[in-house]
C-alpha positions in Angstrom: 82.3 73.8 32.4 85.8 71.7 31.9 87.8 75.2 31.4 86.2 76.6 34.2 89.3 77.8 36.4 87.0 79.8 39.4 84.2 78.9 40.7 82.6 81.5 43.4 79.7 80.6 45.4 79.4 82.2 48.6 77.3 83.7 51.2 74.4 81.8 49.8 71.9 78.9 52.1 72.5 76.1 50.1 72.1 73.3 53.0 73.2 70.7 51.4 76.1 69.0 50.9 79.3 70.4 48.4 78.6 68.2 44.8 81.0 65.5 44.1 81.2 66.4 40.8 83.2 69.6 41.4 85.8 67.1 41.3 85.6 66.9 37.4 86.7 70.5 37.1 90.2 69.9 36.4 91.2 73.4 35.5 89.9 75.0 38.6 92.2 76.9 40.3 90.1 79.2 42.4 86.8 77.2 44.7 85.5 79.8 47.4 82.3 78.3 49.0 82.5 80.6 52.1 79.3 81.4 54.1 77.0 79.5 52.2 75.8 76.8 54.8 77.0 73.6 53.1 77.1 70.7 55.2 78.4 67.0 55.6 82.4 65.9 54.9 84.3 67.9 52.3 84.3 65.2 49.3 87.6 63.3 48.4 87.1 64.1 44.8 88.0 67.6 45.4 91.5 66.1 45.4 91.1 65.8 41.3 91.4 69.5 40.9 95.4 69.4 41.5 95.5 72.9 39.4 93.7 74.7 42.4 95.5 77.6 44.1 93.3 79.5 46.1 90.6 77.0 48.6 88.0 78.9 50.7 85.4 76.7 52.4 85.1 79.2 55.8 81.8 79.6 57.4 79.7 76.3 56.5 78.3 73.4 58.6 81.2 70.7 57.7 81.9 67.5 59.7 84.3 64.8 59.2 88.4 64.6 59.1 90.0 66.4 56.7 91.0 64.5 53.8 94.3 62.9 53.3 94.4 63.3 49.7 94.1 66.9 50.1 97.8 67.0 50.5 98.7 64.7 48.3 97.8 66.2 45.1 97.2 70.3 45.8 100.6 70.5 44.6 99.7 74.2 43.4 97.7 75.5 46.5 99.0 78.2 48.2 95.3 79.2 50.3 93.4 76.9 52.4 90.8 78.2 54.4 88.7 75.8 56.8 87.7 78.4 59.4 84.4 77.9 61.4 83.2 74.7 60.6 82.4 71.6 62.5 85.7 69.4 61.2 87.1 66.8 63.6 90.0 64.8 64.0 94.2 65.8 63.3 95.5 67.6 60.8 97.1 65.2 58.1 100.7 64.8 58.1 100.5 65.0 54.2 99.6 68.9 54.4 103.7 68.9 54.6 103.7 68.1 51.4 101.8 71.4 49.7 104.9 73.1 48.8 103.6 75.7 47.5 101.2 76.4 50.2 101.4 80.2 52.0 98.3 80.6 54.3 96.5 77.5 56.4 93.5 78.4 58.4 91.4 76.6 60.2 90.2 78.0 63.7 87.2 77.4 65.6 86.7 73.5 64.5 87.0 70.7 66.5 90.0 69.7 65.9 92.7 67.4 67.7 96.0 65.6 68.0 99.0 67.6 67.8 100.5 69.9 65.0 102.1 67.9 62.2 106.0 68.3 62.3 105.6 68.3 58.3 104.2 72.0 58.5 107.7 73.0 59.2 108.7 71.8 55.9 106.4 74.7 53.6 109.2 76.9 53.5 106.7 79.3 51.6 104.0 79.0 54.9 103.9 82.8 56.1 100.2 82.8 57.7 99.1 79.8 60.3 96.1 80.5 62.3 94.2 77.2 64.2 92.9 78.7 66.9 89.8 77.3 69.4 90.1 74.0 68.6 91.6 71.0 70.7 95.3 70.5 69.7 97.4 69.2 71.9 100.8 68.3 72.1 104.0 70.6 72.1 104.2 73.2 68.9 107.0 71.7 66.8 110.2 73.1 66.8 110.2 72.9 62.8 107.7 76.0 62.9 109.6 78.0 64.4 112.1 77.7 61.5 109.8 79.2 59.2 111.6 82.3 58.4 108.8 83.2 56.0 105.8 83.2 58.7 104.5 86.7 59.8 101.1 85.3 61.6 101.2 82.7 64.3 97.8 81.8 65.7 97.2 78.8 67.7 95.3 80.4 70.6 92.4 78.5 73.2 94.0 74.8 72.7 95.8 72.7 74.7 99.5 72.9 74.0 102.5 72.3 76.1 105.7 72.8 76.5 107.6 76.1 76.2 108.8 78.4 73.5 112.5 78.1 72.4 114.8 79.9 73.6 116.4 81.0 70.3 112.9 82.3 68.9 114.1 85.2 68.1 116.7 84.5 65.4 114.7 82.0 63.6 111.1 84.0 62.6 112.7 87.2 61.6 109.3 88.2 59.9 106.7 87.3 62.6 104.5 90.6 63.3 101.9 88.4 65.2 101.8 86.1 67.6 98.5 84.7 69.5 99.3 81.9 71.7 97.0 82.7 74.4 94.5 80.4 76.4 97.0 77.0 76.5 99.1 75.4 78.6 102.3 76.7 77.9 105.0 76.7 80.4 108.9 77.9 80.9 110.0 81.7 80.6 109.4 84.4 78.1 112.4 84.0 76.0 114.9 87.4 76.4 115.5 86.4 72.2 112.1 87.5 71.8 113.0 91.3 72.0 115.2 90.6 68.2 111.7 89.5 66.7 111.6 93.1 65.6 108.5 93.3 63.2 107.0 92.0 66.3 103.0 94.3 66.3 101.1 91.9 68.7 102.3 89.1 71.5 99.7 87.2 73.1 100.5 84.7 75.5 97.5 85.3 78.1 95.8 82.0 80.0 99.0 80.0 80.0 101.9 78.9 82.6 104.6 81.1 82.3 107.2 82.0 84.7 110.1 84.4 85.1 110.6 87.8 84.4 109.2 89.6 81.3 112.4 90.3 79.2 113.3 93.8 77.9 111.5 94.8 74.6 113.5 97.5 73.2 114.1 96.4 70.2 110.5 95.7 69.4 110.0 99.4 67.7 106.2 98.1 66.2 104.9 96.7 69.3 101.3 97.5 69.9 100.0 95.0 72.5 101.2 93.0 74.7 99.2 90.4 76.8 100.5 88.3 79.3 97.8 88.3 81.8 96.6 85.3 83.8 99.6 83.8 84.0 102.5 83.7 86.7 105.3 85.9 85.4 107.3 87.8 88.3 108.9 87.1 91.6 107.2 90.0 93.4 109.9 91.9 93.6 110.6 95.2 92.6 113.2 94.6 89.3 110.2 93.0 88.0 109.2 96.3 86.3 112.4 96.5 84.5 111.0 95.5 81.2 108.3 98.5 81.6 111.0 101.1 80.8 112.0 99.4 78.1 108.1 100.6 76.6 108.9 103.9 76.9 110.3 104.9 73.2 108.1 102.4 71.2 105.6 105.2 69.5 103.2 102.6 68.5 102.6 101.1 71.9 98.8 101.1 72.4 97.7 98.0 75.3 99.2 96.0 78.1 97.6 93.4 79.8 99.5 91.7 82.8 96.7 90.8 85.5 96.7 88.2 87.4 100.4 87.5 87.8 103.3 87.9 90.8 104.6 91.0 89.0 106.3 93.6 92.1 107.4 97.0 91.5 106.4 100.3 90.9 105.0 102.2 88.2 107.8 104.0 86.6 107.9 108.0 87.6 108.2 108.8 83.5 105.2 107.0 82.6 103.8 110.1 80.8 106.4 109.6 78.5 105.3 106.5 77.0 103.6 106.6 73.4 100.7 108.8 73.4 98.8 105.8 71.3 99.0 104.4 74.9 95.3 103.1 75.6 94.9 100.5 78.2 96.9 99.5 80.7 96.4 96.2 83.2 98.2 95.1 86.1 95.0 93.8 88.2 95.9 91.5 91.2 99.7 91.3 90.9 102.0 92.7 93.9 102.8 96.6 92.6 103.6 99.1 95.2 103.8 102.8 95.7 102.2 105.6 94.1 100.3 106.1 91.2 102.7 108.7 88.9 101.5 112.3 88.7 102.8 111.9 85.2 99.7 109.2 84.6 98.0 112.1 83.7 100.0 112.8 80.5 98.7 109.8 78.5 96.2 111.4 77.1 94.4 108.4 75.2 94.0 106.0 77.9 90.9 104.8 77.9 91.1 101.7 80.3 93.0 101.5 83.9 92.8 98.3 86.1 95.2 98.4 88.6 92.8 96.6 91.2 94.1 94.5 94.0 97.7 95.7 94.5 99.0 97.3 97.4 99.3 101.4 95.6 99.1 103.6 98.4 98.8 107.9 98.3 96.2 109.6 96.5 94.2 109.2 93.4 96.2 111.9 90.9 94.6 115.1 91.1 94.2 116.0 87.7 92.9 112.8 86.8 90.3 114.4 84.7 92.6 115.2 82.2 92.4 111.6 80.8 89.1 112.8 78.9 89.0 109.6 77.1 89.2 107.5 80.0 85.9 104.9 79.5 87.1 102.4 82.9 88.8 103.5 85.6 89.4 100.2 88.6 92.1 101.1 91.5 89.8 98.5 93.9 91.3 96.9 96.5 94.4 99.1 97.4 95.6 101.4 100.0 94.5 104.5 98.5 93.9 107.8 100.8 92.7 111.0 100.9 89.8 112.4 98.9 88.0 111.7 95.6 89.6 114.2 93.2 86.6 116.5 92.0 88.6 116.6 88.6 87.0 113.2 88.1 83.8 115.2 86.6 85.5 116.2 83.6 85.7 112.2 82.6 82.7 112.3 80.8 83.7 109.3 78.4 83.7 107.2 81.7 81.7 104.1 81.5 82.8 102.4 84.6 84.6 103.4 87.9 85.9 101.4 90.9 87.4 102.8 93.5 86.3 100.1 96.2 88.2 98.6 99.0 90.6 101.7 100.0 91.0 104.1 102.1 89.3 107.1 101.0 87.4 109.4 103.1 85.7 112.8 102.7 82.3 113.4 100.6 81.3 112.0 97.5 81.8 115.0 94.9 78.6 115.8 93.4 80.6 116.3 89.9 80.6 112.7 89.1 77.0 113.6 88.3 78.8 114.9 85.0 79.5 111.3 84.1 76.6 110.9 81.7 77.9 107.8 80.2 78.9 106.1 83.7 77.2 102.6 84.3 79.1 101.2 86.9 80.2 103.1 89.8 81.7 101.1 92.8 82.7 102.9 96.0 82.0 100.0 98.8 84.6 100.0 101.5 85.8 103.4 102.3 85.5 105.8 104.8 83.6 108.3 102.5 80.7 110.5 105.1 78.6 112.8 104.0 75.3 112.4 101.8 74.4 110.9 98.6 74.7 113.6 96.1 71.5 113.9 94.7 73.5 114.6 91.4 75.2 111.0 90.8 71.4 109.6 91.5 70.8 111.6 88.4 72.8 109.6 85.6 70.2 107.6 83.8 73.0 105.3 82.5 73.5 103.8 85.6 72.3 100.4 84.4 74.7 98.0 85.8 75.6 98.4 89.2 76.0 101.1 92.0 77.8 100.2 95.0 77.9 102.6 97.9 78.2 99.9 101.1 80.6 99.9 104.0 81.3 103.8 104.2 80.0 106.6 106.4 77.3 107.7 104.8 74.3 109.9 106.5 71.3 111.6 105.3 68.6 110.1 103.6 68.3 108.2 100.5 67.4 111.3 97.8 64.2 111.1 96.1 66.2 111.0 92.5 67.4 107.6 93.0 64.0 107.0 91.1 65.7 108.2 88.0 68.0 104.9 88.0 65.4 103.4 86.1 67.8 100.8 84.5 69.7 99.7 87.6 70.0 96.1 88.3 72.0 96.3 91.6 71.9 98.5 93.8 74.0 98.4 97.3 73.6 100.7 99.9 74.2 98.5 103.5 76.6 99.3 106.2 76.5 103.1 106.6 74.2 105.7 108.7 71.5 106.2 106.5 68.4 107.3 107.9 64.9 108.6 107.5 62.2 106.7 105.0 62.6 104.8 102.0 61.5 107.0 99.1 58.3 105.5 97.5 60.9 106.5 93.8 62.4 104.2 94.9 59.8 101.7 92.8 60.7 103.5 89.9 64.1 101.2 89.6 61.7 98.2 87.9 64.9 96.5 86.6 66.7 95.8 90.0 67.4 92.7 90.8 69.8 93.2 93.8 68.9 95.6 96.5 70.9 96.0 99.9 69.7 98.8 102.4 70.8 96.5 105.7 72.9 97.7 108.1 71.4 101.4 108.0 69.0 103.5 110.5 66.0 103.3 108.1 62.8 103.7 109.3 59.1 103.2 108.9 57.0 101.1 107.1 58.4 99.6 103.4 57.2 101.8 100.4 54.1 100.2 98.5 56.1 101.0 95.3 58.2 98.3 95.6 55.6 96.4 94.5 56.9 97.2 91.1 60.2 95.8 91.6 59.0 92.0 90.5 62.6 91.3 89.0 64.2 91.5 92.5 66.4 88.0 92.8 68.1 88.9 96.3 66.3 91.9 99.1 68.1 92.7 102.3 66.0 95.3 104.7 68.0 93.5 107.7 69.3 95.7 110.6 67.6 98.6 110.4 64.4 100.2 112.2 61.8 99.2 109.8 58.3 98.8 110.7 54.6 97.7 110.0 53.4 94.9 108.4 55.5 93.0 106.2 54.6 93.5 102.9 52.3 90.9 101.0 53.1 91.6 97.8 56.5 90.1 98.2 54.8 86.7 97.9 54.1 87.0 94.3 57.9 87.8 93.2 58.5 84.7 91.1 62.0 85.6 91.2 62.8 86.6 94.4 65.2 83.6 96.5 66.5 85.4 99.2 64.4 88.1 101.4 66.1 89.1 104.9 63.8 91.2 106.8 65.3 90.1 110.5 66.2 92.8 112.7 63.6 95.2 112.5 60.3 96.3 114.3 57.8 94.6 111.5 54.6 93.4 113.4 51.4 91.4 112.4 50.8 88.9 110.5 53.6 87.1 107.8 52.3 86.4 104.6 52.6 82.5 103.5 52.9 82.4 99.8 55.9 82.6 97.5 59.5 83.1 99.2 57.6 83.1 102.5 56.9 79.4 102.3 60.5 78.7 102.6 62.5 79.3 106.1 66.2 79.9 104.2 64.4 82.3 101.5 62.5 84.7 104.2 64.7 85.5 107.1 62.2 87.4 110.1 64.2 86.6 112.9 64.4 89.4 115.4 61.2 91.2 114.8 59.6 90.8 118.0 55.8 90.4 117.4 55.2 88.1 114.3 52.8 85.4 113.9 51.0 83.4 111.0 53.3 82.6 107.8 54.0 79.2 107.0 54.3 76.2 109.3 58.3 76.2 108.5 58.9 79.8 110.3 56.9 78.3 113.4 55.4 81.5 114.3 52.6 82.1 116.7 48.9 81.8 114.9 47.8 84.8 116.4 49.6 88.1 117.2 49.4 89.7 120.6 49.3 93.4 120.5 51.3 94.8 123.8 50.8 98.5 125.0 54.3 100.2 125.0 56.1 100.6 128.2 58.6 102.9 129.0 61.6 101.2 130.5 63.8 101.7 133.0 67.2 102.8 131.9 69.2 99.6 130.8 71.6 98.0 133.4 75.3 99.0 133.1 78.1 97.2 134.5 79.9 98.5 138.2 82.3 101.4 138.2 85.0 99.3 139.4 84.8 97.8 136.1 84.9 101.1 134.2 88.5 102.2 134.3 89.1 104.6 131.3 87.9 107.8 130.2 87.0 108.7 126.7 89.8 111.8 127.0 92.5 108.7 127.5 90.8 106.4 124.7 91.4 109.7 122.4 95.0 109.9 123.7 96.1 106.1 122.7 94.3 106.2 119.4 95.6 109.5 118.2 92.3 110.9 118.2 90.7 107.8 116.3 93.0 108.7 113.7 92.9 106.8 110.4 96.0 105.2 111.2 94.9 103.3 114.0 91.7 102.3 112.4 91.9 98.4 112.1 87.9 98.0 110.7 83.9 97.8 111.4 82.3 95.4 113.2 78.6 95.1 113.4 78.1 97.2 116.5 81.1 99.9 115.7 84.6 100.5 114.6 87.7 99.2 116.1 91.2 100.7 116.7 94.5 99.7 117.9 96.2 101.6 120.7 98.9 101.3 123.4 98.0 101.5 127.2 99.4 101.5 130.1 103.0 102.2 131.9 103.4 98.5 130.1 102.6 99.9 126.5 100.0 96.8 126.2 99.0 96.5 122.3 94.7 96.8 122.8 92.0 96.5 120.3 89.3 99.4 121.3 86.2 98.5 119.8 84.0 102.2 119.8 80.4 101.5 119.8 78.0 103.2 117.3 75.4 104.0 119.8 73.0 105.0 117.2 72.8 101.5 115.4 69.8 99.4 117.3 71.1 96.8 119.6 75.0 98.5 120.6 73.7 99.5 123.6 73.1 96.1 125.0 76.1 94.5 122.8 77.9 96.4 125.4 76.6 95.5 128.3 76.3 91.8 127.2 80.2 91.7 126.5 80.9 93.6 129.8 78.8 91.2 131.6 80.4 87.8 130.3 83.4 88.7 129.9 84.4 90.5 133.6 83.4 86.7 134.7 85.0 84.7 132.4 89.1 83.8 132.4 90.3 81.4 130.0 92.9 80.7 127.6 90.9 80.5 124.5 88.8 83.5 125.0 89.6 86.8 124.7 90.6 88.9 127.7 88.5 92.1 127.7 90.8 94.6 129.5 88.7 97.2 130.3 85.7 99.0 129.4 84.9 103.0 129.1 81.2 103.9 129.7 80.8 108.2 129.6 80.3 111.0 127.5 83.0 112.6 124.8 83.7 116.1 124.9 80.7 117.5 123.0 78.5 115.8 125.7 77.4 112.5 123.6 77.2 108.9 125.1 80.5 107.5 124.7 81.0 103.2 125.0 83.8 101.3 124.3 85.5 98.2 125.2 89.0 97.4 125.3 90.5 94.2 124.4 94.1 92.6 123.9 94.9 92.7 120.6 95.4 90.0 118.9 98.2 90.4 116.5 97.9 87.6 113.4 93.9 88.5 113.2 91.2 86.3 112.3 90.5 82.4 111.7 88.4 83.9 108.8 91.5 85.9 107.2 93.6 83.1 107.5 91.4 80.9 105.9 90.9 82.6 102.7 93.6 83.1 100.7 91.3 85.5 98.4 88.4 87.1 100.8 85.1 88.3 99.1 86.6 91.7 98.3 89.4 89.7 96.2 92.2 91.0 98.5 95.1 88.5 98.6 96.0 87.5 102.8 99.7 86.1 103.5 99.0 84.4 106.1 97.9 80.6 105.6 96.8 77.7 108.2 99.1 74.3 107.3 97.2 71.0 109.0 98.6 70.8 112.3 97.5 74.6 113.0 94.2 74.0 111.8 93.6 71.0 114.1 95.1 73.2 117.2 92.8 75.9 116.1 89.6 73.5 116.2 90.9 72.6 119.4 91.3 75.5 121.1 87.6 76.7 120.0 86.6 73.4 121.6 88.1 74.1 124.6 86.3 77.9 124.7 83.3 76.4 124.1 83.4 73.8 126.8 84.7 76.4 129.1 81.3 78.6 128.3 78.7 75.8 128.4 80.5 73.8 131.1 82.5 75.8 133.2 80.7 77.7 135.3 77.6 77.5 137.1 75.5 79.5 134.7 75.8 78.4 131.1 76.8 81.0 128.4 75.6 80.8 125.4 78.0 82.7 122.5 75.1 82.9 119.8 77.5 84.3 116.9 80.4 81.9 116.8 82.3 82.3 113.1 85.8 82.8 112.0 85.8 86.0 112.1 85.0 86.5 115.6 88.2 83.9 116.6 91.2 86.0 116.7 94.8 84.2 116.9 97.4 85.8 119.3 101.2 85.8 118.5 101.8 82.3 119.2 98.8 81.3 116.6 96.2 80.3 119.7 92.8 80.7 119.2 90.6 83.0 121.5 87.0 82.8 120.7 85.7 86.6 121.0 82.5 89.2 120.4 80.4 88.4 122.9 77.9 91.1 121.9 75.5 88.7 121.4 75.9 85.9 124.3 72.9 84.8 126.7 73.3 83.2 130.1 71.0 80.2 130.3 69.4 80.4 134.1 68.5 76.6 134.0 71.8 74.4 133.9 70.1 71.0 133.5 68.8 71.2 130.3 70.6 72.4 127.5 67.2 73.7 126.0 66.4 76.1 128.7 63.8 78.7 127.9 64.8 81.1 129.6 68.4 83.5 129.4 69.6 87.6 130.0 72.1 89.7 127.8 69.4 89.1 124.9 69.3 91.1 122.2 67.2 89.3 120.1 70.0 87.9 117.4 70.9 84.6 117.1 73.8 84.2 114.9 75.1 85.2 111.5 74.0 83.4 108.2 75.3 80.4 107.5 76.4 80.0 110.6 73.3 80.3 113.0 71.6 77.1 113.6 68.5 76.3 111.4 66.0 75.9 114.4 66.8 79.8 115.2 65.3 80.7 111.7 61.8 79.0 113.2 62.1 81.0 116.0 63.4 78.5 118.5 65.3 80.0 122.0 69.1 79.7 121.6 70.9 77.2 123.7 74.1 75.5 123.6 73.4 73.4 120.5 73.6 76.1 118.8 76.6 77.3 119.4 78.0 73.3 118.2 76.6 73.6 115.2 77.9 77.1 114.3 81.2 75.2 115.8 80.8 72.3 113.5 80.3 74.6 110.3 83.7 76.4 111.4 85.2 73.0 111.4 84.0 72.3 107.9 85.1 75.4 106.3 88.3 75.1 107.7 88.6 71.7 106.2 87.1 72.8 102.9 88.3 76.2 102.8 84.4 77.1 101.8 81.7 79.7 103.5 78.4 78.6 103.8 77.7 81.3 101.9 80.0 80.5 99.1 78.1 80.8 95.2 78.3 76.4 95.4 75.8 76.1 97.6 72.2 76.9 96.2 68.8 75.0 95.4 69.1 72.8 98.8 72.2 72.1 98.6 74.6 73.3 101.9 78.0 72.8 103.5 76.8 70.1 105.9 75.1 68.1 103.0 78.2 69.0 100.5 80.3 67.5 102.9 78.2 64.7 103.8 78.0 63.2 100.2 81.6 63.5 99.7 81.9 61.7 102.9 79.7 58.8 102.5 81.4 58.4 98.8 84.3 58.4 99.9 85.4 61.5 98.5 87.0 63.8 101.1 89.6 64.6 99.6 88.4 66.5 96.6 86.9 68.8 98.4 89.5 69.3 100.7 91.1 73.0 100.8 93.7 73.3 98.2 95.7 75.3 99.9 95.5 72.7 103.0 95.9 69.8 100.7 98.9 70.3 98.2 101.4 67.9 99.2 98.7 65.1 98.5 97.6 66.5 95.0 100.6 64.9 93.4 100.0 61.1 92.9 102.6 59.1 94.7 105.7 58.0 92.5 107.6 54.9 93.3 110.4 56.8 94.3 107.9 57.7 97.5 109.2 56.6 100.4 107.5 54.2 103.3 107.8 56.8 105.3 106.0 59.7 102.7 103.7 57.3 102.2 102.8 56.5 105.9 102.3 60.2 106.5 100.2 60.5 103.5 97.8 57.9 105.0 97.8 59.4 108.5 96.6 63.1 106.9 94.1 61.5 105.2 92.5 59.5 108.2 92.9 63.2 110.0 91.3 65.1 107.4 88.3 62.1 107.2 87.6 62.6 111.1 87.6 66.3 110.8 84.6 65.6 108.5 82.9 63.6 110.6 83.0 65.7 113.3 81.7 68.7 111.6 78.9 66.8 110.0 78.1 65.1 113.8 78.1 68.7 115.0 75.7 70.0 112.2 73.2 67.9 112.4 69.3 69.0 111.4 68.1 67.4 114.7 69.8 69.9 117.7 69.8 66.7 119.7 71.5 64.5 117.4 74.8 66.9 117.8 77.8 65.6 119.3 78.8 67.3 122.5 81.2 69.3 123.4 82.9 67.6 125.3 83.2 64.2 123.1 84.5 66.2 120.2 87.1 67.7 122.5 88.6 64.0 122.8 87.9 63.3 119.1 90.2 66.4 118.2 92.9 65.0 120.4 93.0 61.9 119.3 93.5 63.7 115.6 96.0 65.5 117.2 98.2 62.5 118.3 97.2 60.8 114.6 99.3 64.0 113.5 102.2 63.5 115.6 103.1 60.5 114.9 102.8 61.3 111.1 105.4 63.6 111.7 107.8 61.4 114.0 107.1 58.6 111.0 108.6 61.5 108.3 111.2 62.5 110.7 112.7 59.1 111.2 
């Protein structure tokens, strides 16, 4: 054996350490032990094999450090492979002595420390692979002088620093550059265009800034990945580099999502490489139209343009992209109809057109896309029925989301074809009729949302087969009959919302029904039984229904505008005037009267249960109340349209700065980026404004008014950023003013607030009270401070926003939960250069934030009577405002 030159033992299951005796094979040149389940450390004795040229230890379970001796005695070693083990420690500096080394690969280990500067001495080194470790520090400049280096990969580490500006002149052989998922900063050097052999550039998930330079000299470039950085300035010239790719015939993949890149897609995009197959610009600042030439990219497979500011229509000939697999353009401002040519995309797996301004019907030809697994069309203006052809796509298995449109008709029987579907959302449309029993065939469903429609009848017994459901929402429909008992056997069911229907009879007690937060049943008039936490009557009293008189309408003196006038000032309720959609109708912008006052016009959807009562409630409350912090109701319309249908509308002052919800959340639930941002002083002012509004409602008149639906989206901001509380469609008058827990009220609709903001006692059947508004207000305060909605995914398993803040407050860790957008100036540690004034200012801000949290916690106590009074809230907030003013004076002096 002493003359053995090659030992190959790869692809075995030794489950033992590498024998030290191998070190006696002094003439050994090739040692291949890959994928053989070797354990333990690399034997130091291997260094005795000084003639070794090739050492491959890939894919084992080796531990410990790389022996320093390997770098001292392997003078002839050309290849060192240590991939996919559990090796720890640093790369030995002695590796710089391996003067013959050509390839070094040690990815997927647990290496740490920095890359040795000595590796730059290995003039023959052409291949370096060190990815998926814990290597830190800067990349040694010496590595950038390795003229033979063609493959450099060190992704998924903690490397810092920037790329050298002269990289284009020092690595002439470089073909593959993988440095993604590190902490690199600075700009992409313009000299990178001189690396004429480059094929792949992967710099994604770093902290790079600046513009992307021209890449016109990279004639062999196949892929460019720089997503999740901070590249671009948001201006149009950010896209100048893109035109430099037009003559690169080998180019295939471009990934630049989640940056700050502005500009437009070039009109000549159809002239790009015929091999171009993937383009990613999601979450940037692109504007303009999708060029018609886009459909000439015949090999395109993946299009990711979501959450930009694209306008215009989807290219009518999109169906020419026969190889397209994923087309994501959600979160833009696209309009027009979904082109019928989309039915030609027979290779399509995922289609996302959500959150745009698309109208018209859903093309039935979508049913030709037999491979479609995900379909998102939510939050548009689509109308008509749901095509049965779409529901016949048996491949639909991940998600079907048609919510937030104007779809009508029934849910087709073909829904039962989607036996593998996991997520179905058809909420907030105008669907009617009964739920088809075939829905029970969708046995893989985990999320089912049908709320906010006009469904009626009993819940089909066939739904008992949907045992994998986790979230189920039937709320805001016209369902009737007894609440199904079988849901209590669904062990995975976390949330069941049956609120605001016509259910009656006994509520089951087991499973999800035993948890007040798990089962929501409010807004059903004749329920009884259930678990004690629901606090329902023990027995149901069945009442014979009576024909009621027509509901009371406001006096004629208040109804001063006609349907025809509203039709005119909204340009026929056009899409250009459309602002948004609320719980009971749609809102349009208009210009009213000789003084050309900007107004917001809420057109009630009278087919929606509760809409008429909402109209009456708002008229009754707002026509009698005037306060600077309440939205002013200008007038109302009660009549018929030109077809003789009942028509109701409410006209308010227009609030130019939108809602508090818009300003608090830079990224909303739909992922769109809001430009407005409130500083701490503005947030305190908003909190005071809302408190003044509540004080006026509760104490400003002989009969207190309870808002019943206080939340950030119902707090609007005028041109001066003054907060105005609006949407009184669910409000109630308390007829007994001596007790805040009065049990008699008018203007009742049954609803007592929105999920997350409604007081916990409402979920157990308690009557409305001003305490309920205080709770909602407290949640808003906590949301203002933390930037988190009460429905945030963070809150589960008993944790809610109140507890989340209270725990941090009690532990003295308030600053850790404050909205990052709010405490940006406090994130950096104070340095010795900080002035005394700056430090005092930060102390003032910290004290204010802590005081705000204290108020929010006090207002959201579980017991209503333990909550802070609104007058005390006002006093405390004014003290906070004074403290903030002192901090400004202190800083300015």
